[in-house]
C-alpha positions in Angstrom: -102.0 115.6 152.4 -105.0 114.0 150.7 -106.6 111.8 148.2 -108.9 112.9 145.5 -111.4 110.8 143.2 -114.2 111.9 140.7 -116.1 111.1 137.6 -117.4 113.6 134.9 -120.2 111.9 132.9 -119.8 113.1 129.3 -123.1 111.6 128.4 -125.1 113.9 130.4 -126.1 111.5 133.1 -125.8 112.2 136.9 -123.1 110.8 139.0 -123.9 107.8 141.1 -123.0 108.7 144.9 -122.6 105.3 145.9 -119.8 104.8 143.1 -118.2 108.1 144.6 -118.3 106.7 148.1 -116.6 103.6 147.0 -113.9 105.2 145.0 -113.2 107.4 148.0 -113.0 104.5 150.4 -110.3 103.4 148.3 -108.2 106.3 149.5 -108.7 106.4 153.4 -104.9 105.8 153.9 -104.2 109.0 152.2 -106.7 111.0 154.5 -107.7 109.3 157.7 -109.0 112.6 159.4 -111.8 113.6 157.2 -113.8 112.5 153.7 -116.7 113.2 151.7 -118.3 112.8 148.3 -120.3 115.3 146.3 -122.6 114.3 143.8 -123.2 117.6 141.5 -125.2 116.3 138.6 -122.7 115.3 135.4 -119.7 115.5 137.9 -118.9 114.2 141.4 -116.1 115.2 143.3 -114.6 112.8 146.4 -111.6 113.5 149.0 -110.1 112.2 151.6 -108.1 114.6 154.4 -105.0 114.4 156.3 -105.5 117.6 158.0 -102.2 119.8 158.0 -103.3 123.4 157.2 -106.4 124.8 159.0 -107.8 121.5 161.2 -111.3 123.2 161.3 -114.5 121.7 160.1 -114.7 124.6 157.6 -111.9 123.4 155.7 -113.3 119.9 155.0 -112.5 118.7 151.6 -114.0 118.6 149.0 -114.1 122.4 149.4 -116.9 124.7 148.0 -116.9 128.4 147.1 -119.7 130.3 149.3 -121.9 130.4 146.5 -121.6 126.8 145.6 -120.4 127.4 142.1 -116.8 125.9 142.4 -116.0 122.9 143.9 -112.5 121.5 144.6 -111.0 118.1 145.4 -107.5 118.3 146.3 -104.3 116.7 147.2 -101.3 118.5 148.3 -99.8 121.9 149.9 -99.6 125.1 148.7 -96.9 126.9 150.3 -97.3 130.5 149.0 -101.0 130.6 149.9 -100.9 133.1 152.5 -98.8 135.1 150.3 -101.1 135.1 147.5 -103.8 136.2 149.7 -103.8 140.1 150.2 -103.6 140.6 146.6 -106.7 138.5 146.0 -108.6 140.6 149.2 -107.9 143.5 147.4 -110.0 142.4 144.5 -112.7 141.4 146.6 -112.2 137.8 147.5 -113.3 136.9 151.4 -111.9 134.0 152.9 -113.5 132.1 155.9 -110.6 129.8 156.6 -106.8 129.6 156.4 -106.9 126.6 153.9 -104.6 126.8 151.0 -107.7 125.4 148.8 -109.7 128.3 149.6 -106.9 130.5 148.3 -106.9 128.3 144.9 -110.6 128.8 144.5 -110.2 132.6 144.4 -107.5 132.4 142.3 -109.3 130.2 139.7 -112.0 132.8 139.6 -109.3 135.6 139.0 -107.2 133.4 136.3 -109.1 130.4 135.1 -107.0 127.2 134.6 -103.9 129.0 134.2 -104.2 129.9 138.5 -101.7 126.9 138.5 -99.0 129.0 137.5 -99.0 131.3 140.6 -98.9 127.9 142.6 -95.8 126.9 144.9 -96.0 123.6 146.1 -96.8 120.1 145.6 -100.6 119.3 144.5 -102.6 117.6 142.1 -106.5 119.0 142.0 -110.0 118.4 140.3 -112.1 121.4 139.9 -115.6 121.6 139.0 -116.9 125.0 137.9 -120.6 124.4 137.6 -121.6 127.6 135.6 -119.4 127.0 132.9 -119.6 123.1 133.1 -115.9 122.9 133.1 -113.7 120.6 134.9 -110.0 121.4 135.5 -107.5 118.7 136.4 -104.0 119.6 137.4 -100.7 118.3 138.2 -97.8 119.8 140.1 -94.7 121.0 138.2 -92.4 118.3 139.2 -95.0 115.7 139.5 -94.8 115.0 143.4 -98.6 114.3 143.6 -100.3 111.9 141.4 -103.3 111.9 139.2 -104.7 108.8 137.1 -107.6 109.3 134.7 -109.4 106.7 132.5 -111.5 107.9 129.5 -114.0 106.7 127.2 -116.8 108.0 125.2 -119.4 108.3 128.0 -117.2 109.4 130.9 -113.8 110.5 132.4 -112.9 109.0 135.6 -109.8 110.3 137.9 -108.3 109.5 141.3 -104.9 109.8 143.1 -104.6 106.3 142.8 -105.4 103.7 140.7 -107.1 101.5 143.0 -109.9 104.0 143.5 -110.3 104.1 139.7 -111.1 100.6 139.5 -114.0 101.0 142.0 -115.9 102.6 139.5 -117.8 99.6 137.4 -117.0 100.9 133.9 -113.1 101.0 134.3 -111.5 97.8 132.9 -108.8 95.9 134.7 -106.3 94.6 131.7 -102.9 94.2 131.7 -101.2 96.6 129.1 -98.8 93.7 128.1 -97.2 95.9 125.5 -95.6 97.6 128.4 -93.9 94.4 129.7 -90.8 95.1 127.9 -90.1 98.6 129.3 -91.4 97.2 132.9 -88.6 94.7 132.6 -85.9 96.9 131.7 -86.3 99.8 134.0 -88.6 98.6 136.9 -91.7 100.7 136.0 -94.1 101.6 133.4 -93.3 105.0 132.5 -95.9 107.5 132.4 -98.3 108.5 130.9 -99.1 104.8 130.4 -99.6 102.3 133.2 -99.7 98.5 133.8 -103.5 98.9 133.1 -104.6 98.8 129.4 -106.4 102.3 129.0 -105.2 104.1 132.3 -103.1 107.0 132.1 -101.0 109.3 134.5 -101.6 112.9 134.1 -97.9 113.9 133.3 -96.1 116.7 135.8 -96.8 120.5 134.8 -100.0 119.7 132.9 -103.6 120.6 132.7 -106.6 118.6 131.3 -109.5 120.8 130.9 -113.0 119.4 129.9 -115.8 122.0 128.6 -118.7 121.5 126.8 -117.6 117.8 126.0 -114.2 119.2 124.2 -111.1 117.5 126.2 -108.1 119.8 126.0 -104.8 118.7 127.7 -101.5 121.2 127.6 -98.5 121.3 129.8 -98.4 124.5 131.7 -94.8 124.4 132.9 -91.6 122.5 131.6 -88.3 122.0 133.5 -85.7 124.4 131.9 -82.8 123.0 130.3 -79.9 122.4 132.2 -77.2 124.8 131.5 -73.9 123.7 129.6 -70.6 123.4 130.8 -68.7 126.8 131.0 -65.1 126.7 131.5 -65.3 130.5 133.2 -67.9 129.6 135.7 -66.8 129.7 139.1 -68.3 127.8 142.6 -68.1 131.2 144.5 -70.6 132.8 142.1 -73.2 130.2 142.9 -73.0 129.3 146.4 -74.9 131.9 147.9 -77.7 131.9 145.6 -78.0 128.4 145.8 -77.7 128.4 149.6 -80.6 131.6 149.8 -82.8 129.8 147.3 -82.5 126.2 149.5 -83.2 128.2 152.8 -86.6 129.7 151.4 -87.6 126.3 149.9 -87.2 124.8 153.5 -88.5 127.7 155.3 -91.9 127.5 153.3 -92.1 123.9 153.8 -92.3 124.4 157.5 -95.8 125.8 157.6 -97.9 123.2 159.6 -100.7 123.0 161.9 -99.6 119.8 163.1 -96.3 118.2 164.3 -93.4 118.3 162.1 -90.0 116.6 161.5 -87.5 115.4 159.1 -86.1 112.3 157.6 -82.5 111.9 158.5 -80.0 109.2 156.5 -76.8 111.1 157.2 -76.1 111.8 153.7 -75.5 115.4 152.3 -79.0 116.1 150.8 -81.3 115.0 154.1 -78.5 116.4 156.4 -78.4 119.7 154.9 -82.3 120.2 154.9 -82.3 119.3 158.6 -79.5 121.7 159.2 -81.7 124.6 157.2 -84.7 123.5 159.2 -82.6 124.0 162.7 -82.1 127.8 161.6 -86.0 128.6 161.3 -87.3 126.5 164.2 -87.2 127.5 168.1 -87.2 123.8 169.3 -85.2 121.0 168.2 -85.8 119.5 164.8 -87.4 116.1 165.1 -85.6 113.5 163.2 -85.9 110.1 161.9 -83.6 107.2 160.8 -83.9 103.6 160.1 -81.4 100.6 160.1 -81.4 97.1 159.4 -79.7 94.3 161.4 -77.9 91.7 159.8 -76.5 93.5 156.8 -74.2 96.4 157.9 -73.4 97.5 154.3 -77.2 98.7 153.8 -77.0 100.6 157.3 -76.5 104.4 157.6 -77.7 105.1 161.0 -74.1 105.8 162.4 -74.1 108.7 160.0 -77.4 110.0 160.9 -76.5 109.6 164.8 -73.4 111.9 164.0 -75.3 114.7 162.2 -78.2 114.3 164.9 -75.7 115.1 167.7 -74.0 117.8 165.8 -77.0 119.7 165.2 -78.8 118.9 168.5 -82.0 117.2 167.0 -84.5 115.0 168.9 -83.3 111.8 167.1 -85.4 108.8 166.5 -83.7 105.8 165.4 -85.4 102.3 164.3 -83.5 99.2 163.5 -85.8 96.4 162.2 -85.5 93.3 160.5 -88.4 93.9 157.6 -90.5 91.0 157.4 -90.5 91.0 153.1 -92.9 88.4 152.6 -95.9 90.4 154.8 -94.3 93.7 152.9 -94.5 92.7 149.2 -98.0 92.4 148.5 -99.0 95.4 151.0 -96.5 97.4 148.9 -97.8 96.3 145.3 -101.1 97.3 146.4 -100.3 100.7 147.8 -98.1 101.3 144.4 -101.0 100.0 142.3 -98.4 98.6 139.7 -95.3 96.2 139.7 -92.7 98.2 140.7 -88.9 97.0 141.0 -87.5 99.6 143.5 -87.1 97.6 146.7 -85.8 100.7 148.4 -89.9 101.1 149.0 -89.5 98.9 151.8 -87.4 101.2 154.0 -89.1 104.5 152.5 -92.3 103.0 153.9 -91.0 101.6 156.9 -89.1 104.8 158.1 -92.3 106.7 157.4 -94.5 104.3 159.0 -92.2 104.8 162.5 -92.0 108.6 161.7 -95.6 108.6 161.7 -95.9 107.8 165.1 -94.5 111.1 166.1 -95.4 113.6 163.4 -97.7 114.1 160.7 -95.4 115.8 158.4 -91.7 115.1 157.4 -89.1 117.0 154.9 -86.8 114.9 152.9 -83.9 115.2 151.1 -85.4 114.2 147.6 -84.3 115.8 144.5 -80.6 116.8 145.3 -78.9 114.3 143.3 -81.4 114.8 140.1 -80.4 118.6 140.1 -76.9 118.5 141.3 -75.8 115.0 139.3 -75.1 112.9 142.2 -75.5 109.7 140.8 -72.3 107.7 139.9 -73.9 107.0 136.7 -73.3 110.9 135.4 -69.8 110.3 135.8 -69.9 106.8 134.5 -71.4 108.1 131.4 -68.6 110.7 130.7 -66.0 107.9 131.2 -67.5 106.0 128.3 -65.8 107.8 125.6 -62.5 107.7 127.3 -63.1 104.2 127.7 -64.0 103.2 124.3 -60.7 104.9 123.4 -58.8 101.8 124.6 -57.4 99.3 122.1 -60.2 96.7 121.4 -58.5 93.7 122.4 -57.7 95.2 125.9 -61.7 95.9 126.0 -62.3 92.5 125.1 -60.2 90.8 127.7 -61.8 93.1 130.4 -65.2 92.2 129.3 -64.1 88.6 129.5 -62.6 88.9 132.8 -65.9 91.1 134.1 -68.3 88.5 133.1 -66.7 85.7 135.3 -66.5 87.9 138.5 -69.0 86.5 141.2 -71.4 88.9 142.2 -71.8 89.7 146.0 -75.2 90.6 147.8 -73.4 93.5 149.6 -74.3 97.0 148.8 -72.7 98.4 145.9 -71.2 95.0 145.1 -68.0 95.8 143.0 -68.5 92.8 140.6 -71.9 94.2 139.7 -70.7 97.8 139.1 -67.7 96.6 137.0 -69.9 94.3 134.8 -72.6 97.2 134.4 -70.0 99.5 133.2 -68.2 97.4 130.9 -71.7 96.3 129.2 -72.8 99.8 128.9 -69.6 101.0 127.6 -70.2 99.2 124.7 -72.9 101.9 123.8 -72.7 105.5 122.9 -72.6 107.8 126.1 -76.2 108.4 126.2 -77.4 104.6 125.7 -74.6 103.6 128.1 -76.4 105.9 130.7 -79.7 104.1 130.5 -78.0 100.6 130.4 -76.3 101.4 133.8 -80.0 101.6 135.5 -81.6 98.8 133.4 -82.6 95.9 135.4 -82.7 93.0 132.8 -80.7 93.6 129.7 -81.7 92.8 125.9 -80.4 89.4 126.3 -82.3 88.6 129.9 -85.1 90.0 128.4 -85.2 87.9 125.4 -84.6 84.6 127.4 -87.8 85.4 129.4 -89.9 86.3 126.4 -88.5 84.1 123.8 -87.4 86.8 121.6 -85.6 90.1 121.8 -88.3 92.9 122.5 -89.1 95.2 119.8 -88.3 98.1 119.8 -85.6 98.0 122.4 -86.8 99.6 125.6 -83.9 101.9 125.6 -85.1 103.7 122.8 -88.2 105.2 124.7 -85.5 107.0 127.1 -83.0 107.8 124.5 -85.9 109.9 122.9 -86.2 112.0 126.2 -82.2 112.9 125.9 -82.3 116.2 124.0 -80.4 116.2 120.9 -78.7 119.3 121.0 -75.0 120.8 121.4 -75.0 121.0 125.0 -72.6 118.7 126.9 -73.5 114.9 127.9 -74.2 115.9 131.6 -76.6 118.9 130.9 -78.3 116.5 128.4 -78.6 113.8 131.1 -79.8 116.0 133.7 -82.7 116.9 131.6 -83.7 113.4 130.8 -83.5 112.3 134.3 -85.7 115.0 135.6 -88.3 113.8 133.3 -88.0 110.1 133.6 -86.6 108.7 136.7 -87.4 111.3 138.9 -91.2 111.5 138.5 -91.7 107.8 137.6 -89.8 106.0 140.3 -88.4 108.2 142.8 -91.4 110.5 143.3 -94.2 107.4 142.8 -92.1 105.6 145.5 -91.8 108.6 148.0 -95.5 109.1 147.4 -96.9 105.8 148.0 -94.7 105.0 151.0 -95.5 107.8 152.8 -98.9 107.8 152.1 -99.3 104.3 153.1 -98.5 105.6 156.5 -100.8 108.8 156.1 -97.5 110.9 156.5 -97.3 113.9 154.6 -93.6 114.0 153.1 -92.1 117.5 151.5 -89.1 117.8 149.2 -87.6 121.3 149.3 -85.2 120.7 146.7 -88.2 120.2 144.2 -89.3 123.6 144.8 -89.8 124.7 141.4 -88.0 128.0 141.7 -84.8 125.9 143.3 -85.0 123.6 140.1 -85.3 126.4 137.8 -82.2 127.9 139.6 -80.3 124.8 139.7 -80.9 124.3 135.9 -79.2 127.8 135.2 -76.1 126.4 136.9 -73.1 125.3 134.4 -73.1 121.6 134.3 -69.4 121.3 135.2 -70.3 123.1 138.4 -72.3 120.2 139.5 -70.1 117.3 138.1 -66.4 118.3 138.3 -64.3 115.1 137.5 -65.5 112.1 139.4 -67.0 114.6 142.2 -70.7 114.6 142.0 -73.1 117.5 143.6 -70.1 119.7 143.6 -71.8 123.2 143.8 -74.2 121.7 146.4 -71.2 120.4 148.6 -69.8 123.9 148.6 -73.2 125.4 149.5 -73.2 123.2 152.5 -69.8 124.0 154.2 -70.2 125.8 157.2 -73.6 124.2 157.8 -72.4 120.3 157.7 -69.1 119.2 158.8 -66.6 118.0 155.8 -66.9 114.3 156.9 -70.3 114.5 156.0 -70.3 116.6 152.9 -67.4 114.4 151.5 -68.9 111.1 152.4 -69.4 108.9 149.5 -73.2 108.5 148.3 -75.0 105.7 149.9 -78.6 104.7 148.4 -81.5 103.9 150.3 -81.5 99.9 150.0 -82.2 96.6 151.4 -80.3 93.4 151.0 -82.8 91.4 148.8 -80.1 89.6 147.1 -79.2 87.8 150.1 -83.0 87.5 151.2 -83.5 85.4 148.1 -80.1 83.5 148.3 -81.4 82.7 151.9 -84.3 82.7 154.1 -86.4 83.9 151.1 -85.2 81.7 148.3 -88.0 78.9 148.9 -90.7 81.6 149.1 -89.3 82.9 145.8 -89.8 79.8 143.9 -93.1 79.1 145.7 -94.6 82.5 144.3 -93.0 82.3 140.8 -93.2 79.0 139.9 -96.7 78.5 140.9 -98.9 77.1 138.5 -101.1 80.1 138.4 -97.9 82.2 137.6 -96.8 79.8 135.0 -99.9 79.7 133.6 -100.3 83.5 132.9 -98.1 83.0 129.6 -96.0 85.9 130.4 -92.5 84.2 130.2 -90.8 81.4 128.0 -91.1 78.1 130.1 -88.1 77.5 132.3 -86.6 80.7 132.1 -87.7 81.9 135.5 -86.5 79.0 137.1 -83.1 79.4 135.2 -82.9 82.8 136.6 -83.4 81.8 140.3 -81.1 78.7 139.9 -78.3 81.0 138.5 -78.8 83.5 141.5 -78.9 80.9 144.1 -75.4 79.7 142.5 -74.0 82.9 143.2 -73.1 83.5 139.4 -75.1 86.6 139.2 -77.2 88.8 141.8 -80.7 88.7 140.6 -82.2 90.2 143.8 -83.7 93.1 142.4 -85.0 91.4 139.1 -86.6 88.8 141.5 -88.1 91.4 143.6 -89.6 92.8 140.4 -91.0 89.4 139.1 -92.5 89.1 142.6 -94.5 92.3 142.2 -95.6 91.4 138.9 -97.0 88.3 140.2 -98.8 89.7 143.3 -99.9 92.7 141.1 -102.2 90.2 139.0 -103.1 88.3 142.1 -104.3 91.4 143.7 -105.8 93.6 141.2 -106.4 91.1 138.2 -107.2 87.7 139.6 -110.2 88.3 141.7 -113.7 89.3 140.9 -113.0 92.7 142.9 -109.3 94.2 143.6 -108.8 93.4 147.9 -106.3 94.6 149.8 -103.6 92.3 151.4 -103.4 92.2 155.2 -101.2 94.7 156.0 -97.7 94.3 158.1 -97.8 94.4 161.8 
């Protein structure tokens, strides 16, 4: 795994080597093993390398073709690169290394920018074709690896992380304040926009090609629509194809010239990945789990331990009491933007501890997105039935739900009931997105002094297909292009890369994604049973107790922290004169939210976490003369 950066000067001037070096230095955590920058006239490319395939000096990045005509800065892994080589060799291509980047260069010579259609893996790359004066930027189909850019009339600046872009003196640092309602509502700024004005993210499955000064942007792949419900569909017809596709996806991701292991939570997805790894490895799989002292409802280590014993893995377990005060600015720095998903804490911690033993770890990311694993898919389908209840009864339920005290334990029932009842007042599609909101419209209006216009939910509703397929199928489509790339995969990339660990997600192999899309939606969500087809595919590989265990998210007790030991810290940061002076929120609104949390009337833990990341983002990226990394956690 690596980090890339670069500049294309559209005005014909030469790229500064010093600027390239500065951009590259901002990405050392992504590639601690090797790095260099190449100034190639109007274009300059730089890479930091985490060496995983072909550890030799000949595989250094950026890589150039033997004639020097093609230069590639790269981030990721192409799992089928050795399979592609025989056909390329028959066409006269000679290979000096076993690097996947050298395969990419040969493919580009054969197919041009559309070479991406032959790749199976996770990647982002920048390729400079000196003869054609062509720059190609590309990102993998699902968006596992990031790529950001800034463009004006004079230049295009690009990098794996925004902090590298900001090392270029012409890239501005301004808050895209228009994105604030979306950030408050969903906890992140949806791509392609970012929290920085003028900085964009290249979408998943997209190419950006610059040639002769013209900029061309196009998708090369889109997720296939999820198949609608089919009453005649049978689980048994899909079990073996699904198991075979997942097994192949796991096998491909075992290629490595460095030590390899897996995250293991004890849930269905990660356990299934480990079970399949064990079938292909001659030695016990190295597995890694993390737990938290003091809050048993957030701790899954007992289940991970059970699976590790069953599968005979070399299991490593870490129980920590995270120092959130130290981790918060550290995580904001690595995410480059305000980011509300506090599960970034355990994701980073397990990555950090895992990196002490291996360089690559497989994960179960993506299983919920492909197979309707979230409770909200069922809840959205329940909305239509709930709305058939008499209006008076629904009003009484809403009145009672609004008065329930909210606990700080994992999956507090009051929060879930209130969220459902509130969302059920909306059409099912809007209800689905209300279930994942942080601040609702009334709370945003209280903070901003007026209702957001347009309502943030409209942004996401526009991503729900309006065809005649059933609700589950259409929501699966929307989830795959919103929450998956903009939250889950951002978190996975930044948290693992902050620890210089490569994380691989077999569920997000694009061929497996295409197969999963073809499975009728009623085989994924069967009544209240989520991931039905995946659970059946797991039988015989895992015990029923693991297969049937209720889903447990990867979280931390931020609600308890901000009602206890971190309550003074939250007030100190959020009510600081500098924070108040930014003018983002109505006077007194943040203090009222903190007070309500302390009284126990609402659990605002995740909302407070978001507001803290927003304030720390200003302090780290906007306030200083130059963005500066905070001290890292011990």
